[in-house]
LUMLO-568292 format. One line per 2 residues: number of its first residue (from 0); for each residue x, y, z of N, C-alpha, C, O. Coordinates in nm, 3 decimals, padded with zeros to 5 digits, always signed. Example, Ala and Ser with C-alpha at 12.3 -4.5 7.8 and 13.67 -1.06 7.14 Angstrom:
LUMLO-568292
0 = +01.319 -00.569 +00.780 +01.230 -00.450 +00.780 +01.320 -00.330 +00.780 +01.424 -00.332 +00.846 | +01.285 -00.225 +00.708 +01.367 -00.106 +00.714 +01.290 +00.003 +00.787 +01.341 +00.114 +00.804
//
This chain:
LUMLO-568292
0 = +08.635 +13.731 +03.262 +08.619 +13.610 +03.185 +08.501 +13.621 +03.090 +08.508 +13.575 +02.977 | +08.393 +13.682 +03.136 +08.275 +13.691 +03.050 +08.294 +13.793 +02.938 +08.230 +13.782 +02.833
2 = +08.382 +13.891 +02.959 +08.409 +13.987 +02.852 +08.479 +13.916 +02.736 +08.445 +13.937 +02.620 | +08.575 +13.833 +02.768 +08.644 +13.756 +02.665 +08.554 +13.654 +02.597 +08.564 +13.633 +02.476
4 = +08.467 +13.592 +02.673 +08.373 +13.496 +02.617 +08.278 +13.564 +02.520 +08.248 +13.510 +02.414 | +08.232 +13.683 +02.556 +08.144 +13.759 +02.467 +08.213 +13.796 +02.338 +08.153 +13.788 +02.231
6 = +08.340 +13.837 +02.347 +08.415 +13.871 +02.227 +08.436 +13.750 +02.138 +08.425 +13.760 +02.015 | +08.467 +13.635 +02.197 +08.486 +13.512 +02.119 +08.357 +13.470 +02.051 +08.359 +13.433 +01.934
8 = +08.245 +13.476 +02.123 +08.116 +13.442 +02.062 +08.085 +13.534 +01.945 +08.036 +13.489 +01.841 | +08.112 +13.663 +01.962 +08.085 +13.760 +01.856 +08.171 +13.731 +01.733 +08.121 +13.734 +01.620
10 = +08.299 +13.702 +01.753 +08.389 +13.675 +01.641 +08.349 +13.547 +01.568 +08.346 +13.545 +01.445 | +08.318 +13.442 +01.642 +08.276 +13.317 +01.577 +08.146 +13.339 +01.501 +08.129 +13.288 +01.390
12 = +08.054 +13.414 +01.560 +07.929 +13.444 +01.491 +07.950 +13.525 +01.365 +07.884 +13.500 +01.264 | +08.040 +13.623 +01.370 +08.068 +13.704 +01.252 +08.131 +13.619 +01.141 +08.100 +13.636 +01.024
14 = +08.219 +13.528 +01.179 +08.280 +13.439 +01.079 +08.173 +13.352 +01.014 +08.171 +13.336 +00.892 | +08.084 +13.296 +01.095 +07.977 +13.212 +01.039 +07.880 +13.293 +00.954 +07.832 +13.244 +00.852
16 = +07.850 +13.414 +00.995 +07.750 +13.494 +00.923 +07.804 +13.552 +00.794 +07.732 +13.558 +00.694 | +07.930 +13.595 +00.792 +07.979 +13.671 +00.678 +08.088 +13.602 +00.596 +08.104 +13.635 +00.478
18 = +08.162 +13.509 +00.653 +08.277 +13.453 +00.582 +08.257 +13.311 +00.532 +08.324 +13.269 +00.438 | +08.168 +13.237 +00.593 +08.147 +13.098 +00.553 +08.032 +13.092 +00.453 +07.921 +13.135 +00.482
20 = +08.062 +13.039 +00.335 +07.960 +13.028 +00.230 +07.941 +12.881 +00.194 +07.972 +12.837 +00.083 | +07.889 +12.806 +00.289 +07.865 +12.663 +00.271 +07.717 +12.638 +00.288 +07.656 +12.690 +00.381
22 = +07.658 +12.560 +00.201 +07.518 +12.524 +00.212 +07.503 +12.397 +00.293 +07.559 +12.293 +00.259 | +07.429 +12.407 +00.399 +07.396 +12.291 +00.479 +07.245 +12.282 +00.480 +07.177 +12.381 +00.508
24 = +07.192 +12.165 +00.449 +07.048 +12.149 +00.431 +06.965 +12.166 +00.557 +06.852 +12.214 +00.550 | +07.018 +12.129 +00.670 +06.936 +12.127 +00.791 +06.953 +12.249 +00.880 +06.881 +12.262 +00.979
26 = +07.045 +12.341 +00.848 +07.066 +12.458 +00.933 +07.120 +12.573 +00.848 +07.196 +12.551 +00.753 | +07.083 +12.694 +00.882 +07.134 +12.813 +00.814 +07.250 +12.869 +00.895 +07.230 +12.918 +01.007
28 = +07.370 +12.862 +00.840 +07.488 +12.906 +00.914 +07.488 +13.056 +00.937 +07.542 +13.103 +01.038 | +07.428 +13.133 +00.847 +07.422 +13.278 +00.869 +07.330 +13.312 +00.985 +07.358 +13.405 +01.061
30 = +07.221 +13.239 +01.001 +07.131 +13.261 +01.115 +07.200 +13.223 +01.246 +07.187 +13.294 +01.346 | +07.271 +13.113 +01.247 +07.346 +13.072 +01.366 +07.451 +13.177 +01.399 +07.474 +13.208 +01.516
32 = +07.516 +13.232 +01.296 +07.616 +13.336 +01.317 +07.557 +13.461 +01.379 +07.616 +13.520 +01.469 | +07.441 +13.502 +01.332 +07.376 +13.621 +01.388 +07.333 +13.597 +01.531 +07.347 +13.685 +01.616
34 = +07.282 +13.477 +01.560 +07.244 +13.444 +01.698 +07.367 +13.447 +01.789 +07.359 +13.498 +01.900 | +07.478 +13.393 +01.743 +07.601 +13.395 +01.824 +07.651 +13.538 +01.843 +07.702 +13.572 +01.950
36 = +07.638 +13.623 +01.742 +07.681 +13.762 +01.756 +07.597 +13.835 +01.860 +07.651 +13.911 +01.940 | +07.466 +13.814 +01.859 +07.379 +13.878 +01.958 +07.410 +13.826 +02.098 +07.417 +13.903 +02.193
38 = +07.429 +13.695 +02.110 +07.465 +13.639 +02.241 +07.599 +13.692 +02.289 +07.615 +13.719 +02.408 | +07.694 +13.709 +02.199 +07.824 +13.765 +02.235 +07.814 +13.906 +02.287 +07.881 +13.942 +02.383
40 = +07.730 +13.988 +02.222 +07.711 +14.126 +02.269 +07.647 +14.127 +02.407 +07.688 +14.205 +02.494 | +07.547 +14.042 +02.429 +07.480 +14.036 +02.560 +07.579 +13.993 +02.669 +07.583 +14.054 +02.775
42 = +07.657 +13.890 +02.643 +07.754 +13.842 +02.742 +07.860 +13.948 +02.768 +07.902 +13.967 +02.883 | +07.904 +14.018 +02.664 +08.004 +14.123 +02.679 +07.951 +14.238 +02.766 +08.022 +14.286 +02.854
44 = +07.828 +14.281 +02.742 +07.769 +14.391 +02.819 +07.749 +14.350 +02.965 +07.777 +14.429 +03.056 | +07.702 +14.228 +02.989 +07.684 +14.182 +03.127 +07.818 +14.175 +03.199 +07.828 +14.215 +03.315
46 = +07.920 +14.126 +03.132 +08.053 +14.121 +03.191 +08.108 +14.259 +03.222 +08.172 +14.278 +03.325 | +08.084 +14.356 +03.132 +08.130 +14.492 +03.155 +08.058 +14.555 +03.275 +08.121 +14.621 +03.357
48 = +07.928 +14.533 +03.285 +07.852 +14.588 +03.397 +07.902 +14.529 +03.529 +07.918 +14.602 +03.626 | +07.926 +14.399 +03.532 +07.974 +14.337 +03.655 +08.115 +14.384 +03.690 +08.149 +14.398 +03.807
50 = +08.198 +14.407 +03.589 +08.336 +14.450 +03.616 +08.342 +14.596 +03.662 +08.424 +14.630 +03.746 | +08.256 +14.680 +03.608 +08.260 +14.822 +03.641 +08.177 +14.859 +03.763 +08.186 +14.971 +03.813
52 = +08.096 +14.765 +03.810 +08.011 +14.793 +03.925 +08.092 +14.823 +04.050 +08.053 +14.906 +04.132 | +08.204 +14.757 +04.065 +08.290 +14.781 +04.181 +08.240 +14.710 +04.305 +08.129 +14.658 +04.310
54 = +08.323 +14.711 +04.404 +08.288 +14.648 +04.531 +08.246 +14.754 +04.631 +08.306 +14.861 +04.640 | +08.141 +14.723 +04.704 +08.094 +14.810 +04.810 +08.103 +14.734 +04.941 +08.065 +14.617 +04.948
56 = +08.154 +14.800 +05.044 +08.160 +14.733 +05.173 +08.121 +14.832 +05.283 +08.144 +14.952 +05.273 | +08.062 +14.776 +05.386 +08.020 +14.854 +05.502 +08.090 +14.794 +05.624 +08.080 +14.674 +05.649
58 = +08.160 +14.878 +05.697 +08.229 +14.833 +05.818 +08.162 +14.896 +05.938 +08.146 +15.018 +05.945 | +08.123 +14.813 +06.034 +08.058 +14.859 +06.156 +08.153 +14.837 +06.273 +08.206 +14.728 +06.290
60 = +08.173 +14.940 +06.352 +08.261 +14.931 +06.468 +08.180 +14.961 +06.593 +08.112 +15.063 +06.601 | +08.189 +14.871 +06.691 +08.117 +14.889 +06.817 +08.217 +14.883 +06.931 +08.303 +14.795 +06.936
62 = +08.205 +14.979 +07.022 +08.295 +14.985 +07.136 +08.212 +14.975 +07.263 +08.109 +15.041 +07.277 | +08.258 +14.893 +07.355 +08.189 +14.878 +07.482 +08.289 +14.847 +07.592 +08.408 +14.828 +07.566
64 = +08.239 +14.841 +07.715 +08.323 +14.812 +07.830 +08.285 +14.674 +07.882 +08.167 +14.646 +07.906 | +08.387 +14.590 +07.899 +08.365 +14.456 +07.953 +08.332 +14.469 +08.101 +08.406 +14.531 +08.178
66 = +08.218 +14.411 +08.142 +08.173 +14.425 +08.280 +08.265 +14.353 +08.379 +08.281 +14.400 +08.492 | +08.324 +14.242 +08.339 +08.407 +14.164 +08.431 +08.542 +14.229 +08.456 +08.588 +14.235 +08.570
68 = +08.608 +14.277 +08.350 +08.743 +14.329 +08.367 +08.750 +14.482 +08.365 +08.848 +14.540 +08.411 | +08.647 +14.546 +08.312 +08.647 +14.692 +08.305 +08.728 +14.746 +08.187 +08.751 +14.867 +08.179
70 = +08.770 +14.658 +08.097 +08.849 +14.701 +07.982 +08.758 +14.741 +07.866 +08.646 +14.692 +07.852 | +08.810 +14.830 +07.784 +08.736 +14.873 +07.664 +08.754 +14.766 +07.555 +08.866 +14.722 +07.529
72 = +08.643 +14.726 +07.493 +08.643 +14.621 +07.390 +08.585 +14.681 +07.262 +08.479 +14.743 +07.263 | +08.658 +14.662 +07.150 +08.611 +14.710 +07.019 +08.588 +14.590 +06.929 +08.673 +14.501 +06.918
74 = +08.473 +14.589 +06.863 +08.437 +14.480 +06.773 +08.404 +14.540 +06.637 +08.322 +14.632 +06.627 | +08.467 +14.487 +06.532 +08.442 +14.535 +06.396 +08.386 +14.422 +06.312 +08.435 +14.309 +06.317
76 = +08.282 +14.453 +06.233 +08.226 +14.358 +06.139 +08.222 +14.425 +06.002 +08.201 +14.545 +05.991 | +08.243 +14.346 +05.897 +08.242 +14.397 +05.761 +08.142 +14.317 +05.679 +08.143 +14.194 +05.681
78 = +08.057 +14.387 +05.607 +07.964 +14.328 +05.514 +07.999 +14.378 +05.374 +08.006 +14.499 +05.352 | +08.022 +14.287 +05.282 +08.057 +14.330 +05.146 +07.945 +14.290 +05.052 +07.883 +14.185 +05.067
80 = +07.921 +14.376 +04.954 +07.821 +14.352 +04.852 +07.888 +14.365 +04.716 +07.857 +14.457 +04.640 | +07.979 +14.273 +04.686 +08.055 +14.281 +04.562 +07.997 +14.188 +04.458 +07.901 +14.116 +04.484
82 = +08.056 +14.190 +04.337 +08.007 +14.103 +04.231 +08.038 +13.956 +04.259 +08.141 +13.923 +04.318 | +07.949 +13.871 +04.217 +07.969 +13.728 +04.232 +08.049 +13.680 +04.113 +07.998 +13.674 +04.000
84 = +08.171 +13.646 +04.138 +08.257 +13.602 +04.028 +08.302 +13.461 +04.054 +08.376 +13.404 +03.974
//
């Protein structure tokens, strides 16, 4: 989602910076366009890093004997350190 948002910000910024030739007294549209283009690149790179980081997980398996019944008991736990999406 953030990769697409970055691309949209970049495109809107490029349109404002290079294609719109309107004078507005209180704001410079080319400056706003450049700011949006920089923000779009930053959002795009952050989204790419989060997408390519991948998921890492650690699975721990413990085996023991139940004292009451004498049966073998296996317990597995999983800890994941994936991207927050």
